[in-house]
C-alpha positions as CSV (number, residue, x, y, z in Angstrom):
1,M,110.2,158.5,70.3
2,L,110.7,155.0,69.0
3,G,113.8,154.6,66.9
4,Y,113.4,151.0,65.9
5,V,112.0,147.7,66.9
6,T,114.0,144.5,67.0
7,L,112.5,141.1,66.7
8,G,114.2,137.8,67.5
9,T,114.7,135.0,65.0
10,N,116.0,131.5,65.0
11,D,116.5,131.5,61.2
12,L,118.0,134.8,60.0
13,E,118.1,133.8,56.3
14,K,114.4,132.7,56.3
15,G,113.4,135.8,58.3
16,A,115.4,138.1,56.0
17,A,113.7,136.8,52.9
18,F,110.3,137.5,54.5
19,Y,111.2,141.1,55.6
20,D,113.1,141.9,52.4
21,K,109.8,141.5,50.5
22,L,107.5,142.9,53.1
23,C,109.7,146.0,53.7
24,G,110.4,146.4,50.0
25,A,106.6,146.6,49.4
26,L,106.6,149.5,52.0
27,G,109.3,151.2,50.1
28,V,112.3,150.5,52.3
29,G,115.3,148.2,52.1
30,R,118.1,147.0,54.4
31,M,120.0,149.8,56.1
32,M,122.3,147.8,58.5
33,E,123.5,144.2,58.4
34,S,125.9,141.8,60.2
35,D,126.2,138.1,60.6
36,T,123.5,138.1,63.3
37,F,121.4,141.2,62.6
38,I,119.6,143.0,59.7
39,A,117.7,146.2,59.9
40,W,115.3,147.7,57.4
41,G,114.2,151.3,57.0
42,K,115.6,154.6,55.9
43,P,118.6,156.2,57.8
44,N,117.2,159.2,59.6
45,G,113.8,158.4,58.1
46,G,111.7,157.3,61.1
47,A,111.5,154.1,62.9
48,G,112.9,150.9,61.4
49,I,112.6,147.2,62.1
50,G,115.4,144.8,62.9
51,L,115.7,141.0,63.0
52,T,118.3,139.4,65.2
53,K,119.6,136.2,66.6
54,P,119.5,136.7,70.4
55,F,122.8,138.0,71.8
56,D,122.8,135.4,74.6
57,G,122.9,132.6,72.1
58,K,119.6,131.1,73.4
59,Q,116.5,130.4,71.3
60,A,114.5,133.4,70.2
61,T,111.0,133.4,71.7
62,V,107.9,135.5,71.1
63,G,106.9,138.0,73.7
64,N,103.3,137.7,74.8
65,G,101.6,141.0,74.2
66,V,104.4,142.4,72.1
67,M,103.7,143.7,68.6
68,A,105.4,145.9,66.0
69,A,103.2,148.1,63.8
70,L,104.3,148.9,60.2
71,Q,102.8,152.2,58.9
72,A,101.2,152.2,55.4
73,E,100.1,155.1,53.3
74,S,96.5,153.9,52.5
75,P,94.0,151.2,53.1
76,A,94.9,149.8,49.7
77,Q,98.5,149.5,50.8
78,V,97.5,147.8,54.1
79,D,95.5,145.3,52.1
80,E,98.5,144.7,49.8
81,I,101.1,144.3,52.6
82,Y,98.8,142.1,54.7
83,K,98.1,139.8,51.6
84,L,101.8,139.7,50.8
85,A,102.7,138.7,54.4
86,I,100.2,135.8,54.3
87,E,101.6,134.7,50.9
88,L,105.1,134.8,52.4
89,G,104.1,132.4,55.1
90,A,102.8,134.7,57.8
91,T,99.8,133.5,59.9
92,D,96.6,135.5,60.2
93,E,95.9,137.3,63.5
94,G,93.1,139.5,62.1
95,P,92.4,140.3,58.5
96,A,92.9,143.8,57.0
97,G,89.9,146.0,57.7
98,A,88.6,149.1,59.5
99,R,88.8,149.1,63.3
100,G,86.6,151.9,64.2
101,D,86.2,155.1,62.1
102,W,89.8,156.2,61.8
103,F,92.0,153.1,62.0
104,Y,92.6,150.5,59.3
105,A,94.9,147.5,60.0
106,G,95.7,143.9,59.3
107,Y,97.4,141.6,61.9
108,F,99.8,138.7,61.3
109,R,102.7,136.7,62.7
110,D,106.0,136.4,60.9
111,P,107.6,133.0,60.3
112,D,109.2,133.1,63.8
113,G,105.8,133.9,65.4
114,N,106.4,137.6,66.1
115,K,103.2,139.6,65.9
116,L,103.0,142.5,63.6
117,N,100.3,144.7,62.1
118,V,100.3,147.0,59.1
119,F,98.1,150.0,59.5
120,C,97.1,153.5,58.4
121,M,95.1,156.2,60.0
122,L,92.1,157.4,58.0
123,S,91.5,161.1,57.7
124,P,88.3,162.5,59.1
125,E,87.7,164.3,55.8
126,S,87.7,161.2,53.7
127,N,86.7,158.5,56.2
128,E,88.0,155.9,53.7
129,S,87.5,152.4,54.9
130,G,89.2,150.7,52.0
131,T,86.4,148.2,51.8
């Protein structure tokens, strides 16, 4: 099982401001912090996300094909978080919307270029598309 995902940053202060608001909208705050690392989530509450300056002191770079997914509770919350990310300076990688019958997601890149999505699974009973 995945415990957490760590993304690299070259500007921890700017990245922290982005993730403080994004994670706050998902109902979680900072759970660990040092001079070079911050993690958001709930202790013992499922996977979290961390932002760190690379340990080797070199520039943080974006991994091609790497993406972290943030789970939302509903299509409406996906829409809200995706919109917030864009307002906070994220770049669009695919607007929020249904992908097939049971998956709803929006894709974006954070200020450092790391790719994320916010998603929820749609129940077969409701087949909500949020649109």
